[in-house]
Steps between C-alpha positions, in 0.01 A plus 500: 500500500447142621843501666415821687167353609678193633745716695220708649310187600807365679554831680143564614394418857388145576128432505203387295536776238862400437393139453239600241760696303754217528238254378441699183872548433584139578252377237664712230745268324698792359635574848716187502654597168572868553589520869807327644356567848172321432610232747458746790144583393433127463629426852286776650191386307548139612531607864858395553715649773731761347857531627731794438700297248178454300454873440853648513554477125161659431584780742838570340402468135141620479433762763554867437684710756178643646364147548802404709460782750484376857195625687471608863440136601844404366379309194472571129160445339621165362634381835178597676287335228697176542468513881125554470472216250684267736276604790195413288655162423563441872131572561416210268723264699450601863205572724725706724865589526706693751639829376847373588454191281355711221794739523747211486324353198495836320854581615388824666450619857175402673393863545540563126291190425237632742496838325463347153222261598331780694498712186360211297223440755413871512481516119281183487755312292519213749257377761687443820520614860806623683527404866769735620498361852573149373708632205298279267316537172176303457398449139133475404439132424222573251722746315815295474646333809520121492499439874863407556638648819856607562629361828617840627163660439312215668715521810455875524125456465497245785715728718267790428193293593664393827567863593138596427363239744 
């Protein structure tokens, strides 16, 4: 049962509820002993960036066929959960980031990154603003952003301000 709970926690959408569940599961010492994929849960809980290589084994060995189905957005539930997790981690590092830079970091197209973060904003799982004209995401500083700007986003913001004047 604990193993199934850990899998469900990994697969659920990123946000504060997921963190609460991960916190409970991470404290349970039995998880380390019974689950060879505990490391993935540990990485997510600690807020580390998750790369495809970090979750491939989990995907192949643990997920049932119905959990590997690719949705209309082109991602399985695990892939989308990892993308959302990484977006949340970016919000803790950056004040703003261009969609192009975010897409490069996530290894997806900028429009897909925009769609995912748009969904997260709409569902109140991340506090951010999308500036489609500047192709930039602005993270809420109080909620997570640290105030580090990406050069591409800063330049676009300056260009946008010059056009407005």
